[in-house]
ZAMARGU-4260 file (C-alpha; in steps of 0.2 Angstrom, whole numbers, plus 5000, padded with zeros to 4 digits):
<rodrens>
0) 5143/4836/4837 | 5133/4835/4853 | 5126/4851/4860 | 5136/4857/4874 | 5126/4859/4890
5) 5131/4867/4906 | 5139/4856/4918 | 5129/4850/4933 | 5135/4856/4949 | 5130/4846/4964
10) 5120/4856/4976 | 5119/4872/4965 | 5101/4869/4960 | 5096/4865/4978 | 5105/4881/4984
15) 5095/4891/4971 | 5079/4883/4976 | 5082/4886/4994 | 5086/4905/4991 | 5070/4906/4981
20) 5060/4899/4995 | 5069/4911/5008 | 5064/4926/4997 | 5046/4920/4996 | 5046/4918/5014
25) 5053/4935/5017 | 5041/4943/5005 | 5026/4935/5014 | 5033/4941/5031 | 5035/4958/5024
30) 5017/4958/5018 | 5010/4952/5034 | 5019/4964/5045 | 5016/4979/5033 | 4997/4974/5034
35) 4997/4975/5053 | 5006/4992/5053 | 4995/4999/5039 | 4979/4993/5047 | 4985/5000/5064
40) 4984/4983/5072 | 5000/4989/5078 | 4996/5006/5084 | 5007/5022/5080 | 5021/5023/5093
45) 5019/5005/5099 | 5035/4995/5101 | 5039/4980/5091 | 5046/4965/5100 | 5058/4956/5089
50) 5055/4940/5099 | 5037/4940/5095 | 5039/4944/5077 | 5051/4930/5075 | 5038/4918/5083
55) 5023/4925/5073 | 5032/4927/5056 | 5041/4910/5058 | 5058/4918/5054 | 5075/4919/5062
60) 5083/4935/5068 | 5092/4940/5052 | 5077/4939/5041 | 5066/4948/5053 | 5079/4962/5054
65) 5079/4963/5035 | 5060/4965/5035 | 5061/4978/5048 | 5074/4988/5038 | 5063/4987/5023
70) 5048/4994/5033 | 5060/5008/5040 | 5063/5013/5022 | 5045/5013/5019 | 5042/5025/5034
75) 5031/5012/5043 | 5043/5009/5058 | 5057/5019/5066 | 5073/5011/5074 | 5080/5019/5089
80) 5098/5012/5093 | 5098/5004/5110 | 5079/5008/5112 | 5071/4996/5099 | 5059/4997/5084
85) 5043/5007/5085 | 5028/5009/5073 | 5030/5027/5066 | 5020/5040/5073 | 5006/5049/5063
90) 5008/5068/5062 | 4999/5082/5053 | 5015/5087/5043 | 5017/5070/5037 | 5000/5069/5030
95) 5002/5085/5020 | 5019/5079/5013 | 5011/5062/5008 | 4997/5071/5000 | 5008/5083/4989
100) 5018/5068/4982 | 5002/5057/4980 | 4994/5070/4969 | 5008/5068/4956 | 5009/5049/4958
105) 4990/5046/4957 | 4988/5058/4942 | 5002/5049/4932 | 4995/5032/4937 | 4977/5036/4931
110) 4984/5044/4915 | 4995/5028/4911 | 4981/5016/4915 | 4969/5024/4902 | 4981/5018/4888
115) 4989/5003/4896 | 4976/4994/4905 | 4967/4980/4897 | 4948/4979/4894 | 4946/4966/4908
120) 4956/4976/4920 | 4946/4992/4916 | 4930/4982/4919 | 4936/4975/4935 | 4940/4993/4941
125) 4922/4999/4936 | 4916/4984/4946 | 4927/4989/4961 | 4920/5007/4961 | 4902/5000/4961
130) 4905/4989/4976 | 4914/5003/4985 | 4900/5015/4982 | 4887/5003/4988 | 4895/4998/5004
135) 4889/5005/5021 | 4903/4996/5031 | 4918/5008/5035 | 4931/4994/5035 | 4925/4986/5019
140) 4925/5004/5011 | 4943/5006/5016 | 4948/4989/5010 | 4940/4992/4993 | 4949/5008/4992
145) 4965/4999/4994 | 4960/4986/4981 | 4955/5000/4969 | 4971/5010/4970 | 4982/4994/4969
150) 4973/4988/4953 | 4975/5005/4946 | 4994/5005/4949 | 4996/4987/4941 | 4987/4994/4925
155) 5002/5007/4923 | 5014/4993/4918 | 5027/5003/4926 | 5036/4993/4940 | 5045/5009/4947
160) 5028/5018/4948 | 5019/5003/4956 | 5032/5002/4970 | 5033/5020/4974 | 5014/5023/4973
165) 5011/5008/4984 | 5023/5014/4998 | 5015/5031/4999 | 4997/5024/4997 | 5001/5013/5012
170) 5006/5029/5022 | 4989/5037/5017 | 4979/5021/5020 | 4987/5020/5037 | 4981/5037/5042
175) 4963/5032/5037 | 4964/5016/5047 | 4970/5027/5062 | 4957/5040/5060 | 4943/5026/5059
180) 4949/5019/5076 | 4950/5036/5085 | 4935/5045/5078 | 4917/5039/5077 | 4908/5046/5062
185) 4896/5039/5049 | 4900/5050/5034 | 4916/5041/5027 | 4907/5028/5017 | 4899/5031/5000
190) 4916/5035/4991 | 4911/5037/4973 | 4925/5031/4961 | 4913/5028/4947 | 4916/5043/4937
195) 4935/5040/4938 | 4933/5022/4933 | 4922/5026/4919 | 4935/5039/4913 | 4949/5026/4913
200) 4938/5013/4904 | 4935/5026/4891 | 4953/5031/4889 | 4949/5049/4894 | 4966/5053/4903
205) 4962/5072/4906 | 4946/5068/4915 | 4953/5053/4925 | 4968/5064/4931 | 4956/5078/4937
210) 4945/5065/4946 | 4959/5057/4955 | 4967/5073/4960 | 4951/5079/4967 | 4949/5063/4977
215) 4967/5064/4984 | 4964/5082/4989 | 4947/5078/4997 | 4952/5063/5007 | 4968/5071/5013
220) 4959/5086/5019 | 4947/5075/5029 | 4962/5067/5037 | 4970/5084/5041 | 4954/5090/5049
225) 4953/5074/5060 | 4971/5074/5065 | 4970/5093/5069 | 4955/5090/5080 | 4964/5075/5088
230) 4979/5087/5092 | 4991/5079/5081
</rodrens>
Protein backbone atom coordinates (compact mmCIF):
# COMPACT_ATOMS: atom_id res chain seq x y z
CA UNK A 1 0.00 0.00 0.00
CA UNK A 2 1.27 3.43 -0.90
CA UNK A 3 2.15 5.68 2.01
CA UNK A 4 -0.56 8.22 2.59
CA UNK A 5 0.56 11.79 2.14
CA UNK A 6 -1.19 15.03 3.08
CA UNK A 7 -3.18 16.41 0.18
CA UNK A 8 -1.59 19.37 -1.56
CA UNK A 9 -3.74 22.46 -1.16
CA UNK A 10 -3.06 25.12 -3.81
CA UNK A 11 -1.90 28.33 -2.20
CA UNK A 12 -1.53 26.85 1.29
CA UNK A 13 2.25 26.65 1.22
CA UNK A 14 2.50 30.05 -0.41
CA UNK A 15 0.33 31.50 2.36
CA UNK A 16 2.58 29.96 5.03
CA UNK A 17 5.67 31.32 3.32
CA UNK A 18 4.08 34.77 3.08
CA UNK A 19 3.14 34.68 6.78
CA UNK A 20 6.68 33.64 7.71
CA UNK A 21 8.12 36.47 5.65
CA UNK A 22 5.75 38.95 7.29
CA UNK A 23 6.80 37.73 10.76
CA UNK A 24 10.48 38.15 9.91
CA UNK A 25 9.81 41.67 8.63
CA UNK A 26 7.89 42.51 11.80
CA UNK A 27 10.71 41.17 13.99
CA UNK A 28 13.26 43.17 12.02
CA UNK A 29 11.15 46.32 12.34
CA UNK A 30 10.75 45.78 16.08
CA UNK A 31 14.50 45.30 16.52
CA UNK A 32 15.26 48.45 14.51
CA UNK A 33 12.82 50.69 16.38
CA UNK A 34 13.72 49.16 19.74
CA UNK A 35 17.40 49.95 19.06
CA UNK A 36 16.57 53.58 18.21
CA UNK A 37 14.64 53.95 21.46
CA UNK A 38 17.20 52.20 23.65
CA UNK A 39 20.08 54.21 22.18
CA UNK A 40 18.06 57.41 22.69
CA UNK A 41 18.23 58.22 18.99
CA UNK A 42 14.57 58.90 19.77
CA UNK A 43 14.85 60.84 23.00
CA UNK A 44 12.58 60.33 26.02
CA UNK A 45 9.32 62.24 25.60
CA UNK A 46 9.75 62.58 21.83
CA UNK A 47 6.66 61.95 19.72
CA UNK A 48 6.78 59.10 17.21
CA UNK A 49 5.31 59.80 13.79
CA UNK A 50 3.44 56.79 12.43
CA UNK A 51 3.87 58.11 8.88
CA UNK A 52 7.64 58.40 9.33
CA UNK A 53 7.82 54.96 10.91
CA UNK A 54 5.91 53.38 8.03
CA UNK A 55 8.37 54.94 5.62
CA UNK A 56 11.58 54.13 7.54
CA UNK A 57 10.53 50.59 8.50
CA UNK A 58 8.95 49.73 5.18
CA UNK A 59 5.71 48.51 6.75
CA UNK A 60 2.02 49.27 6.44
CA UNK A 61 -0.11 50.87 9.12
CA UNK A 62 -1.25 47.64 10.82
CA UNK A 63 2.24 46.09 11.24
CA UNK A 64 3.63 49.39 12.54
CA UNK A 65 0.86 49.59 15.13
CA UNK A 66 1.59 45.99 16.15
CA UNK A 67 5.27 46.88 16.68
CA UNK A 68 4.26 49.95 18.70
CA UNK A 69 1.94 47.88 20.91
CA UNK A 70 4.78 45.46 21.57
CA UNK A 71 7.11 48.32 22.50
CA UNK A 72 4.41 49.69 24.79
CA UNK A 73 4.35 46.34 26.60
CA UNK A 74 8.14 46.59 26.90
CA UNK A 75 7.76 50.06 28.49
CA UNK A 76 9.71 51.81 25.74
CA UNK A 77 6.78 53.86 24.42
CA UNK A 78 3.55 55.17 25.85
CA UNK A 79 0.36 55.65 23.84
CA UNK A 80 -1.98 58.51 24.66
CA UNK A 81 -5.40 58.27 22.95
CA UNK A 82 -5.99 61.16 20.53
CA UNK A 83 -2.51 62.51 21.30
CA UNK A 84 -0.16 59.93 19.80
CA UNK A 85 2.76 57.70 20.74
CA UNK A 86 5.74 59.01 22.69
CA UNK A 87 9.06 57.57 23.82
CA UNK A 88 8.72 56.75 27.51
CA UNK A 89 10.18 59.31 29.89
CA UNK A 90 13.12 58.35 32.09
CA UNK A 91 12.44 58.83 35.78
CA UNK A 92 14.29 58.11 39.01
CA UNK A 93 11.57 55.84 40.43
CA UNK A 94 11.67 53.69 37.28
CA UNK A 95 15.42 53.29 37.57
CA UNK A 96 15.07 51.93 41.11
CA UNK A 97 12.26 49.58 40.12
CA UNK A 98 14.24 48.17 37.20
CA UNK A 99 17.27 47.69 39.45
CA UNK A 100 15.26 45.69 42.02
CA UNK A 101 14.02 43.28 39.38
CA UNK A 102 17.33 42.99 37.55
CA UNK A 103 19.13 41.96 40.71
CA UNK A 104 17.06 38.78 40.72
CA UNK A 105 17.06 38.18 36.96
CA UNK A 106 20.79 38.74 36.47
CA UNK A 107 21.68 36.62 39.49
CA UNK A 108 19.61 33.72 38.15
CA UNK A 109 21.07 34.15 34.66
CA UNK A 110 24.65 34.03 35.96
CA UNK A 111 23.87 30.95 38.06
CA UNK A 112 22.30 29.05 35.16
CA UNK A 113 25.04 30.09 32.73
CA UNK A 114 27.62 28.43 34.96
CA UNK A 115 26.16 24.98 34.32
CA UNK A 116 24.38 25.38 30.98
CA UNK A 117 26.82 27.45 28.94
CA UNK A 118 29.15 25.63 26.57
CA UNK A 119 32.93 26.00 26.78
CA UNK A 120 32.90 28.00 23.54
CA UNK A 121 30.26 30.37 24.94
CA UNK A 122 32.22 30.79 28.16
CA UNK A 123 35.41 31.53 26.20
CA UNK A 124 33.53 34.14 24.16
CA UNK A 125 32.22 35.72 27.38
CA UNK A 126 35.76 35.96 28.77
CA UNK A 127 36.90 37.59 25.50
CA UNK A 128 34.03 40.12 25.64
CA UNK A 129 34.99 41.03 29.21
CA UNK A 130 38.60 41.60 28.15
CA UNK A 131 37.55 43.82 25.22
CA UNK A 132 35.22 45.88 27.39
CA UNK A 133 37.83 46.37 30.12
CA UNK A 134 40.34 47.56 27.53
CA UNK A 135 38.20 50.13 25.71
CA UNK A 136 38.39 53.83 26.41
CA UNK A 137 35.46 54.69 24.15
CA UNK A 138 32.22 55.23 26.07
CA UNK A 139 29.82 54.15 23.32
CA UNK A 140 31.86 51.01 22.60
CA UNK A 141 31.88 50.26 26.32
CA UNK A 142 28.08 50.45 26.45
CA UNK A 143 27.74 48.35 23.27
CA UNK A 144 30.04 45.67 24.71
CA UNK A 145 28.04 45.77 27.93
CA UNK A 146 24.95 44.90 25.92
CA UNK A 147 26.75 42.10 24.07
CA UNK A 148 28.04 40.66 27.35
CA UNK A 149 24.65 40.51 29.04
CA UNK A 150 22.84 39.16 25.98
CA UNK A 151 25.44 36.42 25.62
CA UNK A 152 24.92 35.59 29.27
CA UNK A 153 21.15 35.32 28.82
CA UNK A 154 21.51 32.94 25.86
CA UNK A 155 23.68 30.66 27.98
CA UNK A 156 20.78 30.06 30.39
CA UNK A 157 18.88 27.98 27.77
CA UNK A 158 15.69 29.43 29.27
CA UNK A 159 13.58 31.26 26.70
CA UNK A 160 11.31 32.84 29.34
CA UNK A 161 14.27 34.21 31.27
CA UNK A 162 15.96 35.42 28.07
CA UNK A 163 12.86 37.40 27.03
CA UNK A 164 12.22 38.90 30.47
CA UNK A 165 15.86 39.73 31.17
CA UNK A 166 16.25 41.32 27.73
CA UNK A 167 13.25 43.62 28.24
CA UNK A 168 14.49 44.91 31.58
CA UNK A 169 18.10 45.12 30.46
CA UNK A 170 16.97 47.33 27.57
CA UNK A 171 15.34 49.68 30.07
CA UNK A 172 18.54 49.88 32.09
CA UNK A 173 20.68 50.25 28.96
CA UNK A 174 18.45 53.09 27.76
CA UNK A 175 19.13 54.92 31.01
CA UNK A 176 22.86 54.59 30.37
CA UNK A 177 22.59 55.89 26.83
CA UNK A 178 20.50 58.81 28.09
CA UNK A 179 23.01 59.61 30.83
CA UNK A 180 25.87 59.48 28.31
CA UNK A 181 24.09 62.11 26.22
CA UNK A 182 23.20 64.54 28.99
CA UNK A 183 26.29 64.29 31.23
CA UNK A 184 29.93 64.66 30.21
CA UNK A 185 32.19 62.44 32.30
CA UNK A 186 35.31 60.39 31.72
CA UNK A 187 34.99 57.71 34.40
CA UNK A 188 32.36 55.34 32.93
CA UNK A 189 34.71 53.16 30.89
CA UNK A 190 36.98 50.51 32.36
CA UNK A 191 34.07 48.24 33.32
CA UNK A 192 35.63 45.04 34.65
CA UNK A 193 33.54 41.94 33.99
CA UNK A 194 36.64 39.72 33.96
CA UNK A 195 36.11 38.26 37.48
CA UNK A 196 32.45 37.54 36.62
CA UNK A 197 33.35 35.91 33.30
CA UNK A 198 36.06 33.85 34.98
CA UNK A 199 33.64 32.64 37.66
CA UNK A 200 31.13 31.58 34.99
CA UNK A 201 33.87 29.85 32.98
CA UNK A 202 34.87 27.95 36.16
CA UNK A 203 31.26 27.05 36.96
CA UNK A 204 31.44 28.95 40.28
CA UNK A 205 27.78 29.95 40.63
CA UNK A 206 28.09 31.58 44.07
CA UNK A 207 30.93 33.87 43.00
CA UNK A 208 29.24 34.70 39.67
CA UNK A 209 26.01 35.61 41.47
CA UNK A 210 27.88 37.88 43.90
CA UNK A 211 29.79 39.64 41.11
CA UNK A 212 26.78 40.33 38.92
CA UNK A 213 24.68 41.62 41.82
CA UNK A 214 27.49 43.97 42.81
CA UNK A 215 27.71 45.16 39.20
CA UNK A 216 23.95 45.82 38.90
CA UNK A 217 23.91 47.71 42.21
CA UNK A 218 26.96 49.80 41.32
CA UNK A 219 25.74 50.77 37.85
CA UNK A 220 22.21 51.45 39.06
CA UNK A 221 23.50 53.73 41.81
CA UNK A 222 25.54 55.67 39.25
CA UNK A 223 22.43 56.18 37.14
CA UNK A 224 20.41 57.23 40.20
CA UNK A 225 23.07 59.78 41.12
CA UNK A 226 23.14 61.23 37.59
CA UNK A 227 19.37 61.37 37.27
CA UNK A 228 19.08 62.98 40.70
CA UNK A 229 21.62 65.65 39.74
CA UNK A 230 19.78 66.14 36.44
CA UNK A 231 16.53 66.74 38.34
CA UNK A 232 14.65 63.62 37.23
